[in-house]
C-alpha positions as CSV (number, residue, x, y, z in Angstrom):
1,M,0.0,0.1,-0.1
2,G,1.5,3.4,-1.3
3,K,2.1,6.3,1.5
4,T,0.7,9.9,2.1
5,I,3.4,12.7,2.4
6,S,2.5,12.9,6.1
7,E,3.0,9.0,6.5
8,K,6.5,9.2,4.6
9,I,7.4,12.1,6.1
10,L,7.4,10.7,10.0
11,S,8.4,7.4,8.5
12,R,12.0,9.1,7.3
13,A,11.6,11.1,11.1
14,S,11.1,7.7,13.1
15,G,13.2,5.6,11.2
16,K,10.1,3.5,11.1
17,D,7.5,1.8,8.2
18,A,5.0,4.2,9.9
19,V,1.6,4.2,8.7
20,A,-1.4,6.3,10.0
21,G,-2.1,5.0,13.3
22,D,0.8,4.5,14.5
23,I,2.9,6.1,17.3
24,V,6.5,6.9,16.4
25,L,8.8,8.5,18.6
26,A,10.5,11.4,15.7
27,E,13.3,13.4,15.4
28,V,12.3,17.2,14.2
29,N,14.5,19.1,12.1
30,F,13.5,22.0,13.6
31,A,11.8,23.7,16.7
32,M,10.0,27.1,16.9
33,A,8.6,29.5,20.0
34,H,7.3,32.4,20.3
35,D,6.9,35.2,23.4
36,G,3.5,34.0,24.0
37,T,5.1,30.5,25.0
38,A,8.5,30.6,25.1
39,P,9.4,31.9,28.5
40,L,7.1,28.5,29.7
41,A,9.1,26.3,27.8
42,I,12.3,27.9,29.1
43,R,11.1,27.4,32.6
44,S,10.1,23.9,31.8
45,F,13.1,22.9,30.6
46,R,15.0,24.2,33.2
47,E,12.5,22.5,35.6
48,M,13.6,19.7,34.0
49,N,16.8,20.3,34.9
50,G,18.3,20.9,31.1
51,K,21.7,22.4,31.3
52,K,22.3,22.4,27.4
53,V,19.7,22.5,24.3
54,W,20.0,19.2,22.0
55,D,21.0,21.7,19.4
56,P,21.5,25.3,19.2
57,N,21.1,25.8,14.7
58,K,17.5,24.1,15.5
59,I,15.7,26.0,17.6
60,A,14.0,29.6,17.1
61,L,13.1,32.0,19.3
62,V,10.8,34.8,18.1
63,I,9.5,37.8,19.8
64,D,6.6,38.7,17.2
65,H,3.3,38.7,19.6
66,V,4.0,41.7,21.6
67,A,6.8,43.7,19.8
68,P,7.9,46.1,20.9
69,S,6.3,45.7,24.3
70,A,3.8,47.4,25.6
71,S,4.5,46.5,29.2
72,E,6.8,45.8,32.1
73,G,5.3,42.4,32.6
74,T,6.3,41.4,28.5
75,S,9.4,43.5,28.7
76,I,10.2,40.9,31.6
77,L,9.4,37.9,29.3
78,H,11.1,39.5,26.3
79,R,14.4,39.5,28.8
80,E,14.0,36.2,29.4
81,M,14.6,35.1,26.2
82,R,17.1,37.5,25.3
83,R,19.3,35.4,28.2
84,F,18.1,32.0,27.4
85,A,19.1,32.3,23.9
86,E,22.4,33.8,24.8
87,E,23.3,31.3,27.2
88,Q,22.3,28.5,25.0
89,G,24.2,29.9,21.8
90,L,20.6,29.9,20.2
91,K,21.7,31.1,16.5
92,N,18.4,32.0,15.1
93,F,16.5,34.4,17.6
94,Y,14.8,37.1,16.0
95,D,14.1,39.9,18.3
96,V,11.5,43.0,17.8
97,G,10.4,43.8,14.5
98,S,12.2,41.3,12.4
99,G,8.4,40.0,12.1
100,V,5.6,36.7,12.4
101,C,7.5,33.7,13.5
102,H,5.7,31.6,10.7
103,Q,6.3,34.0,7.8
104,L,9.8,34.0,9.1
105,M,10.2,30.1,9.5
106,V,8.8,29.8,6.1
107,E,11.6,32.2,4.7
108,R,14.3,31.0,6.8
109,H,14.3,27.4,8.0
110,V,11.4,25.4,6.6
111,K,11.9,23.0,3.8
112,P,9.5,20.5,1.4
113,G,9.7,17.0,4.0
114,Y,11.1,19.0,7.2
115,L,9.2,17.9,10.6
116,V,8.5,20.9,12.1
117,V,6.9,21.7,15.9
118,G,6.3,25.2,16.9
119,A,4.7,26.2,20.4
120,D,1.8,28.1,18.2
121,S,-1.3,26.5,17.2
122,H,-0.8,27.8,13.3
123,T,2.7,26.3,12.6
124,C,0.8,24.0,10.3
125,T,1.2,27.2,7.8
126,Y,4.4,25.4,6.5
127,G,2.8,22.5,5.0
128,G,2.4,25.1,2.2
129,V,5.8,24.0,1.1
130,G,5.3,20.7,2.0
131,A,6.4,20.1,5.5
132,F,4.7,18.5,8.1
133,A,4.2,21.2,11.1
134,T,2.7,21.5,14.1
135,G,1.4,23.6,17.0
136,I,2.8,22.0,20.2
137,G,2.3,23.6,24.1
138,S,5.6,24.9,26.2
139,T,6.2,22.1,28.3
140,E,6.3,19.9,24.9
141,M,8.6,22.2,23.5
142,A,10.7,22.2,26.5
143,A,10.9,18.3,25.9
144,V,12.2,19.4,22.2
145,F,14.6,21.6,23.1
146,M,16.4,18.6,25.5
147,S,16.0,15.6,23.4
148,G,14.8,17.0,19.4
149,K,12.5,14.3,19.7
150,L,9.1,14.0,20.1
151,W,6.2,10.9,20.1
152,F,3.3,11.6,17.2
153,K,0.6,9.6,16.2
154,V,0.6,9.3,12.3
155,P,-2.7,10.8,11.4
156,E,-5.4,9.8,9.0
157,T,-5.5,12.5,6.0
158,Y,-8.2,14.4,4.4
159,K,-7.6,15.1,0.8
160,F,-9.8,18.1,-0.3
161,N,-9.6,18.3,-4.0
162,L,-10.1,21.9,-5.1
163,E,-10.8,21.6,-8.6
164,G,-12.0,24.4,-11.5
165,K,-10.9,28.4,-11.5
166,P,-12.2,30.6,-9.2
167,P,-13.7,33.9,-10.4
168,P,-12.2,37.0,-9.9
169,Y,-11.9,38.6,-6.5
170,V,-12.3,35.0,-4.8
171,S,-9.0,34.5,-3.3
172,S,-7.1,31.5,-1.2
173,K,-8.9,32.9,1.7
174,D,-12.0,32.9,0.5
175,L,-11.3,29.5,-0.3
176,I,-10.2,28.2,3.0
177,L,-12.9,30.5,4.7
178,Y,-15.5,27.9,2.7
179,L,-13.9,25.1,3.5
180,V,-13.6,25.7,7.1
181,G,-17.8,26.3,7.3
182,Q,-18.3,23.0,5.4
183,M,-16.2,21.3,7.7
184,K,-17.1,23.0,11.3
185,A,-14.1,23.7,13.5
186,D,-13.9,20.4,14.8
187,G,-14.7,18.6,11.4
188,A,-11.0,17.3,10.8
189,N,-9.2,16.7,14.5
190,Y,-6.4,14.8,14.3
191,R,-6.1,14.5,10.5
192,A,-3.5,16.0,8.0
193,V,-5.6,18.6,5.7
194,E,-3.9,18.1,2.2
195,F,-5.5,20.4,-0.3
196,A,-5.1,19.4,-4.2
197,G,-6.6,19.7,-7.2
198,E,-6.1,22.5,-9.9
199,A,-7.0,25.4,-7.9
200,T,-4.8,24.5,-5.7
201,K,-2.2,24.0,-7.9
202,A,-2.5,27.3,-9.6
203,L,-2.3,29.0,-6.3
204,S,1.1,30.8,-5.1
205,I,2.9,29.4,-2.3
206,D,1.6,32.5,-0.3
207,G,-1.9,31.3,-0.8
208,R,-1.2,28.1,-0.3
209,F,0.3,29.0,3.2
210,T,-2.8,30.7,3.5
211,L,-4.6,27.3,3.2
212,C,-3.0,25.5,5.5
213,N,-2.4,28.7,7.9
214,M,-6.1,27.7,8.5
215,A,-6.1,23.7,8.6
216,V,-6.1,24.2,12.3
217,E,-9.4,25.8,12.1
218,M,-11.2,22.7,11.2
219,G,-9.2,21.0,13.9
220,G,-6.4,19.8,11.2
221,K,-3.0,18.2,12.9
222,A,-1.3,19.6,9.5
223,G,-2.0,21.1,6.5
224,L,-0.4,20.4,3.3
225,V,0.1,20.7,-0.7
226,E,2.3,18.4,-2.4
227,P,5.8,20.4,-3.6
228,D,5.9,20.9,-7.4
229,E,7.5,23.2,-9.8
230,K,6.2,26.6,-7.6
231,T,7.8,25.3,-4.4
232,T,11.0,24.6,-6.2
233,A,10.9,28.5,-7.5
234,Y,10.0,29.8,-4.4
235,Y,13.1,28.3,-2.3
236,R,15.3,29.4,-6.1
237,Y,13.7,32.8,-5.0
238,L,15.4,32.4,-1.3
239,G,18.5,31.1,-2.3
240,I,17.7,27.8,-1.9
241,T,18.5,24.5,-3.6
242,D,18.8,21.4,-1.0
243,L,15.3,20.0,-1.5
244,E,14.3,16.9,-0.8
245,P,10.6,17.1,-1.3
246,V,8.2,14.1,-0.4
247,K,5.2,13.8,-2.6
248,N,2.3,11.1,-2.5
249,D,2.7,7.6,-3.7
250,A,0.1,7.1,-6.9
251,D,-1.9,4.3,-4.5
252,A,-1.6,6.2,-1.3
253,E,-4.5,5.7,0.9
254,F,-6.5,8.7,2.3
255,E,-9.1,8.4,4.8
256,E,-11.3,10.4,3.1
257,A,-11.8,12.6,-0.5
258,F,-13.6,16.0,-0.8
259,F,-14.4,17.5,-4.0
260,H,-15.1,21.5,-4.4
261,D,-15.8,23.3,-7.9
262,T,-14.3,26.4,-7.1
263,S,-15.4,28.3,-10.3
264,K,-18.8,28.6,-8.1
265,M,-17.6,30.0,-5.2
266,E,-17.5,33.5,-4.1
267,P,-16.2,35.8,-1.6
268,M,-16.5,34.7,1.8
269,I,-16.2,35.7,5.6
270,S,-16.3,34.4,8.9
271,C,-18.5,36.0,11.3
272,P,-19.0,36.5,14.7
273,P,-18.7,34.9,17.2
274,T,-16.9,31.4,15.7
275,V,-14.2,31.2,12.5
276,D,-17.0,28.4,11.7
277,N,-19.8,30.7,11.0
278,V,-19.3,31.3,7.4
279,K,-21.5,33.5,5.1
280,T,-20.9,34.8,1.7
281,V,-19.9,38.5,1.9
282,R,-22.8,39.3,-0.3
283,E,-25.1,38.2,3.0
284,V,-23.8,40.6,5.6
285,E,-23.1,43.1,3.4
286,G,-23.6,46.4,4.6
287,V,-22.5,46.1,8.2
288,E,-20.8,49.2,9.3
289,I,-17.5,49.0,10.5
290,D,-14.9,50.6,12.6
291,Q,-11.8,48.9,12.5
292,V,-10.1,47.0,9.8
293,F,-6.6,44.8,10.1
294,L,-4.5,43.7,7.4
295,G,-2.0,41.5,8.5
296,S,-1.3,38.6,10.5
297,C,0.3,35.2,9.7
298,T,-2.3,34.1,7.5
299,N,-2.6,37.3,5.5
300,G,0.3,39.7,6.0
301,R,2.7,39.0,3.0
302,Y,3.4,40.5,-0.1
303,E,0.9,39.2,-2.3
304,D,-2.0,40.2,-0.1
305,L,-0.5,43.7,0.9
306,E,-0.8,44.1,-3.0
307,L,-3.9,43.0,-3.5
308,A,-5.3,45.1,-1.2
309,A,-2.7,48.4,-2.4
310,R,-4.5,47.3,-5.7
311,L,-7.8,48.3,-4.8
312,L,-6.8,51.4,-2.7
313,K,-4.8,52.9,-4.9
314,G,-6.4,56.1,-5.6
315,K,-8.5,56.3,-2.9
316,K,-9.0,57.0,0.4
317,I,-10.5,55.2,3.7
318,H,-13.7,56.1,4.6
319,K,-13.6,59.1,7.4
320,K,-15.0,56.6,10.4
321,V,-13.0,53.7,10.0
322,R,-9.2,53.5,10.9
323,M,-7.2,50.8,8.8
324,I,-4.0,49.1,10.6
325,V,-1.3,47.5,8.1
326,V,0.9,45.1,9.4
327,P,3.0,43.0,6.9
328,A,4.1,39.6,8.1
329,S,8.2,40.2,7.7
330,K,11.0,42.8,7.8
331,M,11.5,41.3,4.2
332,I,8.2,41.3,3.4
333,L,8.2,45.4,4.4
334,M,10.9,45.9,2.6
335,K,9.7,44.9,-0.6
336,A,6.7,46.6,-0.2
337,I,8.4,49.6,0.2
338,R,10.6,49.3,-2.8
339,E,7.3,48.4,-5.0
340,G,5.7,51.9,-3.8
341,L,2.9,49.8,-2.1
342,M,3.5,51.5,1.8
343,E,3.3,54.7,0.3
344,I,-0.2,54.0,-1.7
345,F,-1.7,52.5,2.4
346,L,-0.5,56.0,3.6
347,E,-2.0,58.4,1.3
348,S,-5.0,56.6,1.6
349,G,-5.3,57.3,5.3
350,C,-4.1,53.6,6.5
351,V,-2.0,53.2,9.9
352,V,1.6,50.9,9.2
353,C,3.2,49.5,12.1
354,N,6.2,47.3,12.2
355,P,6.5,43.4,11.3
356,G,4.5,41.2,13.9
357,C,1.4,39.9,15.2
358,G,-0.4,43.4,15.4
359,P,-3.7,43.4,16.3
360,C,-4.9,39.7,15.9
361,V,-3.7,38.6,19.3
362,G,-6.0,41.6,21.7
363,T,-2.4,42.8,22.9
364,H,-1.5,46.3,21.7
365,Q,-2.0,47.9,18.1
366,G,-5.5,48.2,17.9
367,I,-7.6,46.7,20.3
368,P,-11.1,47.8,19.5
369,A,-13.6,49.6,21.9
370,P,-16.8,47.5,23.1
371,G,-19.7,47.7,20.6
372,E,-16.9,48.0,17.6
373,V,-17.1,46.1,14.6
374,V,-13.4,45.2,13.0
375,I,-12.9,43.0,9.9
376,S,-9.8,41.4,10.1
377,T,-7.5,39.1,7.8
378,S,-6.6,37.2,10.1
379,N,-7.6,33.7,11.7
380,R,-9.4,33.7,14.7
381,N,-12.7,35.3,16.0
382,F,-13.7,34.0,18.9
383,V,-15.2,36.4,21.7
384,G,-12.1,38.5,23.0
385,R,-9.6,37.6,20.3
386,M,-8.7,41.0,19.7
387,G,-8.9,42.0,23.5
388,C,-12.2,43.3,23.8
389,D,-14.5,41.0,24.6
390,K,-17.7,43.1,23.3
391,A,-16.2,43.9,20.1
392,D,-17.6,42.1,16.8
393,I,-14.9,40.3,14.6
394,Y,-15.6,38.9,10.9
395,L,-12.5,37.6,9.5
396,C,-12.4,38.0,5.4
397,S,-9.8,38.2,2.5
398,P,-7.1,41.7,1.9
399,L,-9.4,42.5,-0.8
400,T,-12.9,42.5,1.3
401,A,-11.0,44.0,4.3
402,A,-9.7,46.5,1.5
403,A,-13.1,47.1,0.0
404,S,-14.8,47.7,3.2
405,A,-12.2,50.1,5.0
406,V,-13.2,52.4,1.5
407,K,-16.8,52.0,1.5
408,G,-16.7,52.1,5.8
409,K,-19.3,48.9,5.5
410,I,-18.9,45.1,5.0
411,T,-18.5,45.4,1.4
412,D,-18.1,42.3,-1.3
413,P,-15.2,43.3,-3.6
414,R,-16.4,42.9,-6.5
415,N,-18.4,45.9,-5.4
416,G,-15.1,47.6,-4.2
417,G,-13.8,48.2,-7.6
418,I,-10.1,47.7,-9.2
């Protein structure tokens, strides 16, 4: 019987001929923690009598969730991370302003076929280049810091075949919101969620990251896209050529396969208070908004900024709306500056902040007031997500966000005009 990508990666990492359902002890290729999770991992590491990490070249610590610090307490946590990185000789410490951990990982550390763990649930993003990547807890991360190994149950795989050509104004964010709405928040619990079909192949690598980023929003253990020539080209752009991509065997068995015709889809939106409360934008068009957030590990990449900027060029943000733009990394910010996108954002009335997680986690840079309505390109909208439990958060694509910012109300981008 053939194997899936997940089975192959976990077999290679464990040295065992593993199939779905097996329990394996696997060696990870890379590990990551950020300022929301690393301090606890560091303390757990010390409580386990950890002296030296297993490999200082294969661990990244990133200050991105509250960066720069917004309080003395957070500054103490950041200092703890800096001291640990120095003490352990970590080669990959990313301080304030570097960017969102997941974007930095796919720009610098993750390769196709890798097994990667991160102390953050959206680690599944890296499946966009064919890595098996998953989120773990801080105490598990402490064990990885010590040993470089972790137990895994090899997951079954759900395969989503996205066929057809999406209509104009329908992006990868609309596709994944549609799927989350169909599957609901627990519909793929502990499955590897693999995206395939001609619509997936047509997506850019940025678009594939967006799909895989939200695999966890349907309960997925990992999100995956089979590596192809676009994957190779992405790494060529990054100056990396030593790749060992892993693909499905022709006779690989999937627990279930789903087929969707993307040519019939339209812009989608996740309505408060749950990520799987998904409707078409058309159904909620006209809801007045107070704030727009363009950024996050879901949609803070260059392609996302470019889409929004094309719509905003020559226009002004509605006078009752504030729009916050946060690039996902320094590399993206610098490219956006070179290509003139930042000038467009600023001239249209946006506020541009430094690379990082920004308003997504609700700790700084745009906490809404009670009763306010936010439309965001991020990935979660549960009560209190952005720091106010009485604000309503809608999740959408960069195009829908930009169109809504101009009109001052939720707007189908097909009516926003590019």
